[in-house]
C-alpha positions, 0 to 999 in steps of 0.5 A: 850225950850231955853232962846232965844226962850222963849217969853220975857214976860215969862222969869224971870228977870235979876239979877238986875230985880230979886233984884228989885222984891225981894225988892219990895216984902219986901216993899209991905209986911211989915210982910215979911220984919220983918220976913226977918230982924229977920232971918238975925239978928238971923243968924248974931248973931249966926255966930258971936258967933260961928265965923261962915262962910258966908255959915253958915249964909246963910244956917240959913236964907235959910228957911225964904228966900225960904218961902218969894220967894215961896209967891212971885212966887205964887203972880206973877203966876210963880208957882201954 
């Protein structure tokens, strides 16, 4: 099914909508916000110590972000 033929209610939001959804998830769940902040700071600290690349910084945060996104998708009924 192409995006054009997918009912609007079933489409994942635009990039701006995705950012609002992720931000809303972090606002609504302080424990996830703290988990995300800790991952960001730890990754930044390691990147700075190693003069690492942005890609390395992002890869270190990835497991935490994927966990948060999975919970968010389940909460919105996008996955089982």
